[in-house]
C-alpha positions, 0 to 999 in steps of 0.5 A: 552418166548423171541423173540430170543427163539421163532424163535430158535436163543437162546435155551429155558431153559427146565431143572428144577434147583434142585441141581444147581443155574445158573448165571441168577437165582443167579443174579436175587435173588441177585437183589431181596435182593438188592431191598428189603434189601441192598438199604434200609439198605445202605441208613439208615446205612449211613444217621442215623445209624438206630438201626433197620438196625444195628440189622439186619446186626448184626444178619446176621453177628453173627447168619448166618455167626457165626462170632465174633461180635468184627470183624464185619465191621464198614461200610456197604460197607465192610460188603456188599462186604463180603456178596456178595463174599460169595453169588456168590461163595457159592454152591446152597444150601447155597444161598438158606439158605441165602435167607431164613434167610433174611425175618425171621430176618428182623422183627422189626414192623408190617409193616415188615411182609407185606414187607417180604411177598412182598420179598417172593412173588418176589422171588417166581416169580423169582424161577418160571421164572428161573425154580427153583425146589424150592419155599418159603412155609411158610417162608421156601424154599421148593422143589416144582416143580409143581405150583399146588402142591405149591398151595395145600400146601399153601392153607392148611396152610391158611385153618388151620391157626386157627387149631394149631395142624394141622398147626404145623404138616404140618409146621413140615412136611415142615421143615423136607422135606425142610432141604437141608443138612439132610432132614428127609423124613421118619418123614416128611411123618409121620407129614403129615399123622398126620396132617390128623389124627388130623383134622379127630379127630377134625371133629369127636370129637374123639381124639383117632380115627385112620384115618380109624375110622375117615373116617368112621365117616366122612361119617355120616356127609358128603358124601366122594366119595368111590374111594377117601376114598379107595385111602386115606385109602391105603395111610394110610396103606402105611405110617403105614407099608411100610418101617416101617415109623410108627412102625419101622418094618425095620431098613433100608429104602429107602424113597426118596424126591419124597415119602415125597413130594407126601405125603405132597401134598396128605395130604394137598390136602385131608385136603383142600378137607375136609375143603371145605366139612365141610364148605359146611355142616356148611353153 
């Protein structure tokens, strides 16, 4: 907190930014893009017409803006001006679209992976400091308003890095949940619970096991607290029956962002719990 905020001279920002980006947040994100990409791009573009830089800028022009390649500005300062005008005159969700696009398309060698990770970490600090309701998760900007929730989802991606099926389910759940223009909360929930089922099937060595059956078999290998087991069994019942998520029992449903976020975070936390349990058994 700033000195002026502590003594009450300036108002403390308290509202989480969900459907907006204020000037301070937008300026900070633009500065991040400048530090990590424009400064390097401009230097390389002017000094040597670096092929990597040219390809990166072309990707922005034709893949992000969907513009004609023969109309692309020949000089970086012209392209930079166009991008800057777009950035500061776009609605909040298009700003996040653009921020998300950059690290996914600046990928020309192994060093770039760590460089982009540094950019993402820098952006996440900005998003946290400026009270944005979004964070980068698995290279996608995702609605997460609580740091503990963010840690849980990031942890499950790391814990299942060598378990492709589970990782794909969680990644798909994040993708469906994070789609800003047309989020699919219904199928995001389905993917979250499928990740748990897939992990339980691996643990029990029974690919046909339902979550309920898997939970029973898991108790033969490790102790699961009865309250936790009951809670997750109830969650499974929710996804199987409520609003027809699994079996399309109802044509209409009213699933909201908070429903999908709750299931994504809960399933991630449960998988992390099981990973730790199994790890202890194997020690």
